[in-house]
Backbone of each chain as nested JSON, in Angstrom:
{
  "chains": [
    {"id": "A", "residues": [
      {"number": 1, "name": "MET", "atoms": {"N": [36.592, -11.81, -33.836], "CA": [36.281, -12.284, -35.31], "C": [35.573, -13.644, -34.879]}},
      {"number": 2, "name": "ILE", "atoms": {"N": [36.131, -14.344, -33.844], "CA": [35.314, -15.754, -33.269], "C": [34.187, -15.216, -33.088]}},
      {"number": 3, "name": "VAL", "atoms": {"N": [33.947, -14.355, -32.463], "CA": [32.344, -14.14, -32.151], "C": [31.254, -13.531, -33.152]}},
      {"number": 4, "name": "THR", "atoms": {"N": [32.226, -12.906, -33.87], "CA": [31.05, -12.96, -35.676], "C": [31.256, -14.28, -36.232]}},
      {"number": 5, "name": "MET", "atoms": {"N": [32.496, -14.965, -36.374], "CA": [31.669, -16.274, -36.895], "C": [31.0, -16.914, -36.292]}},
      {"number": 6, "name": "MET", "atoms": {"N": [31.21, -17.071, -35.196], "CA": [29.867, -18.041, -34.526], "C": [28.516, -17.684, -34.464]}},
      {"number": 7, "name": "GLY", "atoms": {"N": [28.358, -15.992, -34.481], "CA": [26.81, -15.572, -34.649], "C": [26.888, -15.321, -35.813]}},
      {"number": 8, "name": "THR", "atoms": {"N": [27.333, -15.694, -36.78], "CA": [27.188, -15.767, -38.236], "C": [26.928, -17.333, -38.678]}},
      {"number": 9, "name": "ILE", "atoms": {"N": [27.755, -18.468, -38.094], "CA": [27.182, -19.634, -38.547], "C": [25.479, -19.947, -37.498]}},
      {"number": 10, "name": "ALA", "atoms": {"N": [25.223, -19.201, -36.438], "CA": [23.704, -19.367, -35.55], "C": [23.196, -18.765, -36.612]}},
      {"number": 11, "name": "ALA", "atoms": {"N": [23.231, -17.579, -36.846], "CA": [22.307, -17.083, -38.243], "C": [21.865, -17.734, -39.199]}},
      {"number": 12, "name": "VAL", "atoms": {"N": [22.749, -18.422, -39.836], "CA": [22.839, -18.835, -41.212], "C": [22.195, -20.326, -40.86]}},
      {"number": 13, "name": "LEU", "atoms": {"N": [22.689, -20.696, -39.716], "CA": [21.295, -22.178, -39.709], "C": [20.093, -21.937, -39.141]}},
      {"number": 14, "name": "THR", "atoms": {"N": [20.0, -21.381, -37.993], "CA": [18.579, -20.777, -37.786], "C": [18.143, -20.127, -38.63]}},
      {"number": 15, "name": "THR", "atoms": {"N": [18.397, -19.192, -39.26], "CA": [17.806, -18.257, -40.535], "C": [16.933, -19.248, -41.583]}},
      {"number": 16, "name": "SER", "atoms": {"N": [18.35, -20.561, -41.596], "CA": [18.257, -21.156, -43.183], "C": [16.779, -22.093, -42.866]}},
      {"number": 17, "name": "ALA", "atoms": {"N": [16.695, -22.537, -41.465], "CA": [16.677, -23.767, -40.803], "C": [14.3, -23.743, -41.592]}},
      {"number": 18, "name": "MET", "atoms": {"N": [14.116, -22.242, -41.233], "CA": [12.96, -22.61, -41.588], "C": [12.525, -22.861, -43.085]}},
      {"number": 19, "name": "PHE", "atoms": {"N": [13.6, -22.36, -44.086], "CA": [12.761, -22.161, -45.108], "C": [12.561, -23.73, -46.038]}},
      {"number": 20, "name": "PRO", "atoms": {"N": [13.387, -24.729, -45.439], "CA": [13.009, -26.147, -45.708], "C": [11.299, -26.421, -45.072]}},
      {"number": 21, "name": "GLN", "atoms": {"N": [10.926, -25.921, -43.89], "CA": [9.508, -26.203, -43.349], "C": [8.582, -25.488, -44.231]}},
      {"number": 22, "name": "ALA", "atoms": {"N": [9.519, -24.322, -44.36], "CA": [7.661, -23.463, -45.388], "C": [8.041, -24.291, -46.741]}},
      {"number": 23, "name": "ILE", "atoms": {"N": [9.099, -24.954, -47.581], "CA": [8.596, -25.944, -49.349], "C": [8.462, -26.372, -48.951]}},
      {"number": 24, "name": "ARG", "atoms": {"N": [8.339, -27.25, -47.594], "CA": [7.74, -28.808, -47.839], "C": [6.139, -28.322, -47.617]}},
      {"number": 25, "name": "ILE", "atoms": {"N": [5.629, -27.365, -46.597], "CA": [4.373, -27.254, -46.106], "C": [3.94, -26.719, -47.753]}},
      {"number": 26, "name": "ILE", "atoms": {"N": [5.019, -26.034, -48.755], "CA": [4.056, -25.139, -50.061], "C": [3.666, -26.833, -50.722]}},
      {"number": 27, "name": "LYS", "atoms": {"N": [4.81, -27.766, -50.801], "CA": [4.491, -29.065, -51.134], "C": [3.308, -29.565, -50.783]}},
      {"number": 28, "name": "THR", "atoms": {"N": [3.559, -29.929, -50.063], "CA": [2.706, -31.169, -49.423], "C": [1.085, -30.226, -49.114]}},
      {"number": 29, "name": "ARG", "atoms": {"N": [1.022, -29.084, -48.76], "CA": [-0.094, -28.751, -48.626], "C": [-0.537, -29.177, -47.197]}},
      {"number": 30, "name": "ASP", "atoms": {"N": [0.156, -29.935, -46.417], "CA": [-0.134, -30.749, -45.204], "C": [0.685, -29.805, -43.729]}},
      {"number": 31, "name": "VAL", "atoms": {"N": [-0.333, -29.119, -43.373], "CA": [-0.057, -27.776, -41.905], "C": [-0.539, -28.686, -40.794]}},
      {"number": 32, "name": "HIS", "atoms": {"N": [-1.095, -30.2, -40.774], "CA": [-1.534, -30.57, -39.626], "C": [-0.758, -30.63, -38.377]}},
      {"number": 33, "name": "SER", "atoms": {"N": [0.252, -31.085, -38.435], "CA": [1.598, -31.114, -37.128], "C": [2.335, -29.861, -36.661]}},
      {"number": 34, "name": "ILE", "atoms": {"N": [1.44, -28.772, -37.647], "CA": [2.444, -27.719, -37.28], "C": [1.572, -26.803, -36.0]}},
      {"number": 35, "name": "SER", "atoms": {"N": [1.666, -25.937, -35.146], "CA": [1.454, -25.492, -33.911], "C": [1.578, -24.284, -34.677]}},
      {"number": 36, "name": "LEU", "atoms": {"N": [-0.104, -24.079, -34.397], "CA": [-0.227, -22.061, -35.067], "C": [0.492, -21.672, -33.729]}},
      {"number": 37, "name": "LEU", "atoms": {"N": [0.999, -21.895, -32.476], "CA": [0.946, -20.573, -31.579], "C": [2.328, -20.618, -31.829]}},
      {"number": 38, "name": "MET", "atoms": {"N": [2.887, -21.757, -32.307], "CA": [4.621, -21.723, -32.335], "C": [4.982, -20.432, -32.752]}},
      {"number": 39, "name": "TYR", "atoms": {"N": [4.176, -20.66, -34.626], "CA": [4.606, -19.592, -35.224], "C": [4.042, -18.388, -35.163]}},
      {"number": 40, "name": "LEU", "atoms": {"N": [3.218, -18.006, -34.264], "CA": [2.833, -16.974, -33.734], "C": [3.96, -16.081, -33.239]}},
      {"number": 41, "name": "ALA", "atoms": {"N": [4.297, -16.933, -31.445], "CA": [5.017, -16.985, -30.986], "C": [6.273, -16.726, -31.881]}},
      {"number": 42, "name": "ASN", "atoms": {"N": [6.964, -17.528, -33.067], "CA": [7.79, -17.232, -33.956], "C": [8.431, -15.97, -34.111]}},
      {"number": 43, "name": "THR", "atoms": {"N": [7.447, -15.657, -35.022], "CA": [6.914, -14.045, -35.936], "C": [7.206, -13.458, -34.786]}},
      {"number": 44, "name": "PHE", "atoms": {"N": [6.622, -13.021, -34.105], "CA": [6.614, -12.029, -33.107], "C": [8.076, -11.721, -32.411]}},
      {"number": 45, "name": "GLY", "atoms": {"N": [8.175, -12.834, -32.231], "CA": [9.896, -13.013, -31.603], "C": [11.039, -12.901, -32.156]}},
      {"number": 46, "name": "ILE", "atoms": {"N": [10.98, -13.011, -33.544], "CA": [11.625, -12.398, -34.501], "C": [12.02, -10.865, -34.684]}},
      {"number": 47, "name": "VAL", "atoms": {"N": [10.596, -10.578, -34.746], "CA": [10.703, -8.754, -34.816], "C": [10.969, -8.356, -33.632]}},
      {"number": 48, "name": "PHE", "atoms": {"N": [11.183, -9.082, -32.429], "CA": [11.943, -8.384, -31.037], "C": [13.207, -8.379, -31.54]}},
      {"number": 49, "name": "TRP", "atoms": {"N": [13.921, -9.927, -31.508], "CA": [14.929, -9.731, -32.229], "C": [15.56, -9.318, -32.75]}},
      {"number": 50, "name": "LEU", "atoms": {"N": [14.944, -8.272, -33.864], "CA": [15.412, -7.874, -34.76], "C": [15.617, -6.371, -34.228]}},
      {"number": 51, "name": "ILE", "atoms": {"N": [14.965, -5.562, -33.37], "CA": [14.905, -4.52, -32.592], "C": [15.644, -4.404, -31.804]}},
      {"number": 52, "name": "TYR", "atoms": {"N": [16.202, -5.851, -31.093], "CA": [17.256, -5.983, -29.862], "C": [18.306, -5.549, -30.695]}},
      {"number": 53, "name": "GLY", "atoms": {"N": [19.119, -6.868, -32.407], "CA": [19.678, -6.382, -32.931], "C": [20.469, -4.92, -33.187]}},
      {"number": 54, "name": "VAL", "atoms": {"N": [19.155, -4.332, -33.601], "CA": [19.312, -2.954, -34.081], "C": [20.269, -2.132, -33.207]}},
      {"number": 55, "name": "LEU", "atoms": {"N": [19.307, -2.335, -31.569], "CA": [19.775, -1.46, -30.7], "C": [21.564, -1.69, -30.23]}},
      {"number": 56, "name": "LEU", "atoms": {"N": [21.7, -3.52, -30.563], "CA": [22.919, -3.552, -29.607], "C": [23.932, -3.477, -31.217]}},
      {"number": 57, "name": "GLN", "atoms": {"N": [23.058, -2.914, -32.303], "CA": [24.421, -2.738, -33.312], "C": [25.12, -4.274, -33.857]}},
      {"number": 58, "name": "GLU", "atoms": {"N": [24.229, -5.666, -33.595], "CA": [25.383, -6.933, -34.206], "C": [24.8, -7.042, -35.014]}},
      {"number": 59, "name": "LEU", "atoms": {"N": [25.715, -6.84, -36.255], "CA": [25.34, -7.843, -37.377], "C": [24.597, -8.479, -37.759]}},
      {"number": 60, "name": "PRO", "atoms": {"N": [25.226, -10.098, -37.076], "CA": [24.694, -11.38, -37.705], "C": [22.903, -11.413, -37.073]}},
      {"number": 61, "name": "ILE", "atoms": {"N": [22.494, -10.707, -35.855], "CA": [21.069, -10.631, -35.312], "C": [20.184, -9.646, -35.768]}},
      {"number": 62, "name": "ILE", "atoms": {"N": [21.01, -8.561, -36.677], "CA": [20.179, -8.131, -37.449], "C": [19.607, -8.75, -39.043]}},
      {"number": 63, "name": "VAL", "atoms": {"N": [21.065, -9.297, -39.433], "CA": [20.831, -9.81, -41.232], "C": [20.159, -11.418, -40.659]}},
      {"number": 64, "name": "ALA", "atoms": {"N": [20.306, -11.853, -39.619], "CA": [19.424, -13.297, -39.463], "C": [18.137, -13.017, -38.967]}},
      {"number": 65, "name": "ASN", "atoms": {"N": [17.564, -12.179, -38.535], "CA": [16.056, -11.942, -37.852], "C": [15.641, -11.265, -39.405]}},
      {"number": 66, "name": "SER", "atoms": {"N": [16.071, -9.914, -40.03], "CA": [15.651, -9.739, -40.948], "C": [15.222, -10.781, -42.618]}},
      {"number": 67, "name": "ILE", "atoms": {"N": [16.171, -12.054, -42.249], "CA": [15.78, -13.119, -43.179], "C": [14.743, -14.031, -42.812]}},
      {"number": 68, "name": "ALA", "atoms": {"N": [15.058, -14.307, -41.706], "CA": [13.889, -15.168, -40.593], "C": [12.516, -15.295, -41.046]}},
      {"number": 69, "name": "ILE", "atoms": {"N": [12.493, -13.346, -40.875], "CA": [10.948, -13.065, -40.918], "C": [10.193, -13.997, -41.721]}},
      {"number": 70, "name": "ILE", "atoms": {"N": [10.698, -14.216, -43.037], "CA": [10.224, -14.21, -44.564], "C": [9.39, -15.716, -44.527]}},
      {"number": 71, "name": "PRO", "atoms": {"N": [10.593, -16.705, -43.946], "CA": [9.954, -18.087, -43.741], "C": [8.643, -18.445, -42.264]}},
      {"number": 72, "name": "ALA", "atoms": {"N": [9.182, -17.646, -41.553], "CA": [8.592, -17.656, -40.277], "C": [6.847, -16.993, -40.548]}},
      {"number": 73, "name": "SER", "atoms": {"N": [6.784, -15.877, -41.231], "CA": [5.589, -15.387, -41.724], "C": [4.889, -16.364, -42.861]}},
      {"number": 74, "name": "VAL", "atoms": {"N": [5.593, -16.446, -43.773], "CA": [5.015, -17.822, -45.119], "C": [4.296, -19.05, -44.217]}},
      {"number": 75, "name": "ILE", "atoms": {"N": [5.349, -19.242, -43.001], "CA": [4.418, -20.48, -42.544], "C": [3.232, -20.214, -41.695]}},
      {"number": 76, "name": "LEU", "atoms": {"N": [3.357, -19.117, -41.275], "CA": [2.228, -18.645, -40.145], "C": [1.07, -18.629, -41.009]}},
      {"number": 77, "name": "ILE", "atoms": {"N": [0.861, -17.978, -41.896], "CA": [0.087, -17.362, -42.938], "C": [-0.801, -18.906, -43.759]}},
      {"number": 78, "name": "LEU", "atoms": {"N": [0.086, -19.462, -44.158], "CA": [0.072, -21.205, -44.696], "C": [-1.371, -21.904, -43.561]}},
      {"number": 79, "name": "LYS", "atoms": {"N": [-0.152, -21.502, -42.225], "CA": [-0.767, -22.639, -41.089], "C": [-2.377, -22.032, -41.031]}},
      {"number": 80, "name": "ILE", "atoms": {"N": [-2.309, -20.204, -41.391], "CA": [-3.96, -20.194, -41.128], "C": [-4.811, -20.702, -41.902]}},
      {"number": 81, "name": "VAL", "atoms": {"N": [-4.213, -19.945, -43.362], "CA": [-4.88, -19.98, -44.809], "C": [-5.336, -21.345, -44.821]}},
      {"number": 82, "name": "LEU", "atoms": {"N": [-4.121, -22.492, -44.64], "CA": [-4.339, -24.036, -45.257], "C": [-5.39, -24.805, -43.983]}},
      {"number": 83, "name": "GLY", "atoms": {"N": [-5.079, -24.016, -42.94], "CA": [-5.942, -24.914, -41.385], "C": [-6.93, -24.321, -41.367]}},
      {"number": 84, "name": "ARG", "atoms": {"N": [-7.772, -23.582, -42.071], "CA": [-8.78, -22.881, -42.19], "C": [-9.588, -24.492, -43.263]}},
      {"number": 85, "name": "ASN", "atoms": {"N": [-9.117, -24.597, -44.259], "CA": [-9.619, -25.251, -45.69], "C": [-9.66, -26.506, -45.072]}},
      {"number": 86, "name": "VAL", "atoms": {"N": [-8.912, -27.191, -43.975], "CA": [-9.294, -28.076, -43.445], "C": [-10.287, -28.087, -42.581]}},
      {"number": 87, "name": "LYS", "atoms": {"N": [-10.809, -27.536, -41.966], "CA": [-11.642, -27.364, -41.113], "C": [-13.241, -26.738, -41.785]}},
      {"number": 88, "name": "LYS", "atoms": {"N": [-13.325, -26.361, -43.179], "CA": [-14.604, -26.438, -43.873], "C": [-15.427, -27.878, -44.146]}}
    ]},
    {"id": "B", "residues": [
      {"number": 1, "name": "MET", "atoms": {"N": [18.818, -0.547, -20.364], "CA": [17.265, -1.028, -20.029], "C": [16.544, -1.974, -21.435]}},
      {"number": 2, "name": "ILE", "atoms": {"N": [15.993, -0.374, -22.281], "CA": [15.512, -1.032, -23.57], "C": [15.903, -2.426, -23.824]}},
      {"number": 3, "name": "VAL", "atoms": {"N": [17.544, -2.307, -24.36], "CA": [17.959, -3.366, -24.96], "C": [17.609, -4.734, -24.176]}},
      {"number": 4, "name": "THR", "atoms": {"N": [18.213, -4.768, -23.255], "CA": [17.819, -6.051, -22.345], "C": [15.897, -6.302, -22.374]}},
      {"number": 5, "name": "MET", "atoms": {"N": [15.494, -5.302, -21.955], "CA": [13.614, -5.84, -22.41], "C": [13.441, -6.347, -23.63]}},
      {"number": 6, "name": "MET", "atoms": {"N": [14.412, -5.539, -24.554], "CA": [14.012, -5.995, -26.169], "C": [14.357, -7.348, -26.194]}},
      {"number": 7, "name": "GLY", "atoms": {"N": [15.703, -8.231, -25.768], "CA": [15.956, -9.339, -25.809], "C": [15.678, -9.79, -25.322]}},
      {"number": 8, "name": "THR", "atoms": {"N": [14.935, -9.542, -23.8], "CA": [14.283, -10.96, -23.025], "C": [13.02, -10.599, -23.766]}},
      {"number": 9, "name": "ILE", "atoms": {"N": [12.025, -9.371, -23.999], "CA": [10.984, -10.145, -24.724], "C": [11.08, -11.283, -25.942]}},
      {"number": 10, "name": "ALA", "atoms": {"N": [11.989, -10.728, -26.867], "CA": [12.332, -11.984, -27.998], "C": [12.714, -13.175, -27.19]}},
      {"number": 11, "name": "ALA", "atoms": {"N": [13.571, -13.15, -26.858], "CA": [13.841, -14.655, -25.806], "C": [13.081, -15.159, -25.559]}},
      {"number": 12, "name": "VAL", "atoms": {"N": [11.78, -15.129, -25.032], "CA": [10.923, -15.514, -24.261], "C": [10.036, -15.805, -25.263]}},
      {"number": 13, "name": "LEU", "atoms": {"N": [9.735, -15.034, -26.325], "CA": [8.796, -15.266, -27.604], "C": [9.828, -16.454, -28.15]}},
      {"number": 14, "name": "THR", "atoms": {"N": [10.467, -16.343, -28.674], "CA": [11.539, -17.71, -30.023], "C": [12.099, -18.826, -28.49]}},
      {"number": 15, "name": "THR", "atoms": {"N": [11.89, -18.858, -27.601], "CA": [12.119, -19.703, -26.619], "C": [10.976, -20.61, -26.285]}},
      {"number": 16, "name": "SER", "atoms": {"N": [9.547, -20.198, -25.826], "CA": [8.429, -20.946, -25.588], "C": [7.84, -21.113, -27.168]}},
      {"number": 17, "name": "ALA", "atoms": {"N": [8.475, -20.326, -28.036], "CA": [7.443, -20.988, -29.251], "C": [7.456, -22.607, -29.726]}},
      {"number": 18, "name": "MET", "atoms": {"N": [8.904, -23.239, -29.23], "CA": [8.925, -24.593, -29.641], "C": [8.228, -25.086, -28.596]}},
      {"number": 19, "name": "PHE", "atoms": {"N": [8.107, -24.719, -27.66], "CA": [7.041, -25.744, -26.715], "C": [5.891, -26.376, -27.135]}},
      {"number": 20, "name": "PRO", "atoms": {"N": [4.682, -25.248, -27.248], "CA": [3.516, -25.615, -28.223], "C": [3.666, -26.469, -29.402]}},
      {"number": 21, "name": "GLN", "atoms": {"N": [4.59, -26.456, -30.11], "CA": [5.078, -27.717, -31.211], "C": [5.464, -28.996, -30.804]}},
      {"number": 22, "name": "ALA", "atoms": {"N": [6.46, -29.07, -29.616], "CA": [7.165, -30.211, -29.398], "C": [5.621, -31.118, -28.502]}},
      {"number": 23, "name": "ILE", "atoms": {"N": [4.553, -30.301, -27.934], "CA": [4.0, -30.679, -26.701], "C": [2.144, -30.983, -28.123]}},
      {"number": 24, "name": "ARG", "atoms": {"N": [1.778, -30.624, -28.943], "CA": [1.222, -30.993, -30.396], "C": [1.742, -32.565, -30.586]}},
      {"number": 25, "name": "ILE", "atoms": {"N": [2.576, -32.529, -30.782], "CA": [3.605, -33.413, -31.489], "C": [3.33, -34.864, -30.737]}},
      {"number": 26, "name": "ILE", "atoms": {"N": [3.698, -34.474, -29.306], "CA": [3.475, -35.595, -28.164], "C": [1.977, -35.691, -28.407]}},
      {"number": 27, "name": "LYS", "atoms": {"N": [0.983, -34.506, -28.415], "CA": [-0.566, -35.161, -28.013], "C": [-0.955, -36.467, -29.524]}},
      {"number": 28, "name": "THR", "atoms": {"N": [-0.45, -35.301, -30.575], "CA": [-0.945, -36.036, -31.894], "C": [-0.425, -37.368, -33.029]}},
      {"number": 29, "name": "ARG", "atoms": {"N": [0.915, -37.133, -31.876], "CA": [2.123, -38.273, -32.696], "C": [2.194, -38.298, -34.164]}},
      {"number": 30, "name": "ASP", "atoms": {"N": [1.73, -36.9, -34.639], "CA": [2.099, -36.639, -36.149], "C": [3.163, -35.708, -36.476]}},
      {"number": 31, "name": "VAL", "atoms": {"N": [4.255, -36.119, -37.202], "CA": [5.107, -35.086, -37.543], "C": [5.175, -35.142, -39.048]}},
      {"number": 32, "name": "HIS", "atoms": {"N": [3.97, -35.815, -40.119], "CA": [4.392, -35.396, -41.417], "C": [4.847, -34.553, -41.441]}},
      {"number": 33, "name": "SER", "atoms": {"N": [4.15, -33.399, -41.209], "CA": [4.491, -31.88, -41.755], "C": [5.941, -31.268, -41.494]}},
      {"number": 34, "name": "ILE", "atoms": {"N": [6.046, -32.095, -40.864], "CA": [7.511, -31.3, -39.871], "C": [8.648, -31.137, -40.754]}},
      {"number": 35, "name": "SER", "atoms": {"N": [9.536, -30.719, -41.006], "CA": [10.349, -30.665, -41.777], "C": [12.11, -31.161, -40.742]}},
      {"number": 36, "name": "LEU", "atoms": {"N": [12.327, -32.364, -41.114], "CA": [13.376, -32.789, -40.045], "C": [14.722, -31.231, -40.786]}},
      {"number": 37, "name": "LEU", "atoms": {"N": [14.675, -30.934, -41.761], "CA": [16.257, -30.69, -41.945], "C": [15.899, -28.926, -41.005]}},
      {"number": 38, "name": "MET", "atoms": {"N": [14.586, -28.702, -40.783], "CA": [14.386, -27.78, -40.41], "C": [14.89, -28.317, -38.794]}},
      {"number": 39, "name": "TYR", "atoms": {"N": [14.786, -28.791, -38.033], "CA": [15.113, -29.111, -36.768], "C": [16.353, -29.297, -36.443]}},
      {"number": 40, "name": "LEU", "atoms": {"N": [16.813, -30.088, -38.008], "CA": [18.225, -30.64, -38.188], "C": [19.327, -28.948, -37.803]}},
      {"number": 41, "name": "ALA", "atoms": {"N": [18.812, -28.253, -38.564], "CA": [19.761, -26.824, -38.443], "C": [19.338, -25.653, -37.768]}},
      {"number": 42, "name": "ASN", "atoms": {"N": [18.382, -26.029, -37.255], "CA": [17.714, -25.21, -35.926], "C": [18.223, -25.796, -34.612]}},
      {"number": 43, "name": "THR", "atoms": {"N": [18.62, -27.091, -34.262], "CA": [19.245, -27.441, -32.89], "C": [20.983, -27.409, -33.169]}},
      {"number": 44, "name": "PHE", "atoms": {"N": [21.214, -27.77, -34.129], "CA": [22.507, -26.595, -34.278], "C": [22.886, -25.293, -34.396]}},
      {"number": 45, "name": "GLY", "atoms": {"N": [22.104, -24.92, -34.937], "CA": [21.947, -23.43, -34.895], "C": [21.779, -22.909, -33.385]}},
      {"number": 46, "name": "ILE", "atoms": {"N": [21.104, -23.19, -32.314], "CA": [20.609, -23.169, -31.216], "C": [21.999, -23.416, -30.662]}},
      {"number": 47, "name": "VAL", "atoms": {"N": [22.888, -24.365, -30.516], "CA": [24.079, -24.58, -30.181], "C": [25.001, -23.495, -30.256]}},
      {"number": 48, "name": "PHE", "atoms": {"N": [25.422, -23.108, -31.398], "CA": [25.728, -21.73, -32.038], "C": [25.673, -20.861, -31.306]}},
      {"number": 49, "name": "TRP", "atoms": {"N": [24.319, -20.307, -31.474], "CA": [23.973, -19.075, -30.558], "C": [24.307, -19.076, -29.284]}},
      {"number": 50, "name": "LEU", "atoms": {"N": [24.217, -20.317, -28.211], "CA": [24.377, -20.58, -26.986], "C": [26.065, -19.987, -27.218]}},
      {"number": 51, "name": "ILE", "atoms": {"N": [27.174, -20.171, -27.574], "CA": [28.032, -20.311, -28.08], "C": [28.44, -18.707, -27.658]}},
      {"number": 52, "name": "TYR", "atoms": {"N": [27.803, -18.313, -28.455], "CA": [27.976, -16.569, -29.602], "C": [27.431, -16.136, -28.015]}},
      {"number": 53, "name": "GLY", "atoms": {"N": [26.406, -16.389, -27.325], "CA": [25.939, -15.228, -26.096], "C": [27.095, -15.449, -25.599]}},
      {"number": 54, "name": "VAL", "atoms": {"N": [27.382, -16.562, -25.02], "CA": [28.374, -16.724, -24.105], "C": [30.0, -16.03, -24.218]}},
      {"number": 55, "name": "LEU", "atoms": {"N": [30.224, -16.003, -25.24], "CA": [31.551, -14.805, -26.232], "C": [30.977, -13.581, -25.613]}},
      {"number": 56, "name": "LEU", "atoms": {"N": [30.093, -13.425, -26.406], "CA": [29.397, -12.025, -26.001], "C": [29.131, -11.643, -24.578]}},
      {"number": 57, "name": "GLN", "atoms": {"N": [28.156, -12.532, -23.875], "CA": [28.638, -12.369, -22.515], "C": [26.766, -11.614, -22.388]}},
      {"number": 58, "name": "GLU", "atoms": {"N": [25.919, -12.447, -23.601], "CA": [25.178, -11.205, -23.353], "C": [23.881, -12.317, -22.578]}},
      {"number": 59, "name": "LEU", "atoms": {"N": [23.308, -12.297, -21.641], "CA": [22.478, -12.722, -21.078], "C": [20.889, -13.813, -21.484]}},
      {"number": 60, "name": "PRO", "atoms": {"N": [20.224, -12.349, -22.233], "CA": [19.527, -12.725, -22.995], "C": [19.451, -13.932, -24.292]}},
      {"number": 61, "name": "ILE", "atoms": {"N": [20.447, -13.944, -24.653], "CA": [20.728, -14.612, -25.712], "C": [21.022, -16.147, -24.692]}},
      {"number": 62, "name": "ILE", "atoms": {"N": [22.102, -15.879, -24.19], "CA": [22.247, -17.373, -23.123], "C": [21.26, -17.753, -22.379]}},
      {"number": 63, "name": "VAL", "atoms": {"N": [20.267, -17.614, -21.979], "CA": [18.975, -18.285, -21.477], "C": [18.213, -18.608, -22.079]}},
      {"number": 64, "name": "ALA", "atoms": {"N": [18.03, -17.757, -23.555], "CA": [16.868, -18.132, -24.387], "C": [17.454, -19.517, -25.241]}},
      {"number": 65, "name": "ASN", "atoms": {"N": [18.621, -19.914, -25.732], "CA": [18.827, -20.517, -26.333], "C": [19.178, -21.524, -25.16]}},
      {"number": 66, "name": "SER", "atoms": {"N": [19.505, -21.48, -24.224], "CA": [19.828, -22.817, -22.807], "C": [18.64, -23.7, -23.016]}},
      {"number": 67, "name": "ILE", "atoms": {"N": [17.673, -22.684, -22.841], "CA": [15.898, -23.191, -23.228], "C": [15.588, -23.888, -24.146]}},
      {"number": 68, "name": "ALA", "atoms": {"N": [15.977, -22.972, -24.931], "CA": [15.32, -23.403, -26.366], "C": [15.836, -24.46, -27.283]}},
      {"number": 69, "name": "ILE", "atoms": {"N": [16.997, -25.404, -26.345], "CA": [17.533, -26.545, -27.042], "C": [16.813, -27.545, -26.711]}},
      {"number": 70, "name": "ILE", "atoms": {"N": [15.903, -27.319, -25.598], "CA": [15.069, -28.574, -25.077], "C": [13.95, -28.711, -25.828]}},
      {"number": 71, "name": "PRO", "atoms": {"N": [13.03, -27.909, -26.5], "CA": [11.676, -28.31, -27.606], "C": [12.5, -28.652, -28.974]}},
      {"number": 72, "name": "ALA", "atoms": {"N": [13.677, -28.073, -29.172], "CA": [14.306, -28.221, -30.141], "C": [14.416, -29.282, -30.507]}},
      {"number": 73, "name": "SER", "atoms": {"N": [15.445, -29.799, -29.457], "CA": [16.263, -31.55, -29.9], "C": [14.974, -32.759, -29.283]}},
      {"number": 74, "name": "VAL", "atoms": {"N": [13.75, -32.31, -28.305], "CA": [12.787, -33.079, -28.52], "C": [12.107, -33.073, -29.643]}},
      {"number": 75, "name": "ILE", "atoms": {"N": [11.614, -32.135, -30.619], "CA": [11.23, -32.359, -31.772], "C": [11.789, -33.15, -33.049]}},
      {"number": 76, "name": "LEU", "atoms": {"N": [13.455, -32.433, -32.761], "CA": [13.871, -33.497, -33.406], "C": [14.228, -34.874, -33.513]}},
      {"number": 77, "name": "ILE", "atoms": {"N": [14.812, -34.898, -31.938], "CA": [13.951, -36.952, -31.957], "C": [13.11, -37.719, -32.09]}},
      {"number": 78, "name": "LEU", "atoms": {"N": [12.044, -36.854, -31.793], "CA": [10.451, -36.868, -32.463], "C": [9.935, -37.619, -33.836]}},
      {"number": 79, "name": "LYS", "atoms": {"N": [10.78, -36.222, -34.499], "CA": [10.457, -36.406, -36.022], "C": [10.81, -37.751, -36.471]}},
      {"number": 80, "name": "ILE", "atoms": {"N": [12.539, -38.235, -35.869], "CA": [13.33, -39.254, -36.417], "C": [13.047, -40.483, -36.311]}},
      {"number": 81, "name": "VAL", "atoms": {"N": [12.372, -40.596, -34.524], "CA": [12.242, -41.851, -34.422], "C": [10.037, -42.135, -34.886]}},
      {"number": 82, "name": "LEU", "atoms": {"N": [9.351, -40.736, -35.023], "CA": [8.069, -41.227, -35.194], "C": [7.867, -41.587, -36.897]}},
      {"number": 83, "name": "GLY", "atoms": {"N": [8.64, -40.365, -37.678], "CA": [9.103, -40.267, -38.944], "C": [9.041, -41.679, -39.628]}},
      {"number": 84, "name": "ARG", "atoms": {"N": [10.507, -42.118, -38.62], "CA": [10.907, -43.728, -39.124], "C": [9.92, -44.951, -38.859]}},
      {"number": 85, "name": "ASN", "atoms": {"N": [8.86, -44.484, -37.824], "CA": [7.982, -45.726, -37.218], "C": [6.853, -45.581, -39.31]}},
      {"number": 86, "name": "VAL", "atoms": {"N": [6.795, -44.282, -39.206], "CA": [6.154, -44.589, -40.844], "C": [6.129, -45.15, -41.732]}},
      {"number": 87, "name": "LYS", "atoms": {"N": [7.253, -45.221, -42.444], "CA": [7.85, -45.852, -43.077], "C": [7.693, -47.364, -43.074]}},
      {"number": 88, "name": "LYS", "atoms": {"N": [8.072, -47.718, -41.991], "CA": [7.69, -49.245, -41.733], "C": [6.199, -49.958, -42.323]}}
    ]}
  ]
}
C-alpha cells in the first residue's frame, strides 16, 4: 500500500513536472536556456522506463512514463523547431 | 537480466539528462525559459522515487534518483537565484 502510494506521488510529481515547462515554452516561444541534449536523453530515457515498468508490471512506472512522454517530446520538438528559427 | 538492463539504460538516460541542462545554465546564466514549477515538482518527485526505489529494493531506481537529485536541485537553486537577479 505505502509502496504504491510513494510511487504514485512520485509519478504524479515527475510526470506533471514537465507540463509547466512545455506550457511556458508555448507561451514565451523562448527555448534559449533549454538544453537540447537534456530533452533528447529525457525522451529516450522515458521510453526505456516505460519498457522497464511493463516488464516489472509496476503500474506507477507505466502510467507515469506514458504521460511524461507527451510533454517531454513536445519540449524536444519545440526546442528543435524554435531553436532553428533563432539561428536564421 | 533484461529488466535490470532496461532499468539501467533508462536510469542512465534520465539521470544524465539533467546534467547538460545544469551545465548550460551555469555557462549561460540564462534561466528565462526554465520553468520554476517544473524543477520544484521534479526535485520533490525525485525524492519520492528514491523512497519508492528503496521500498521496492530496485537498484536502478535507487541509483538513478540519488544521482538525479543533484542536477535537479542545482537547476532549481539557480532558477531561484538567477531568476530573482533578473527581476531587480
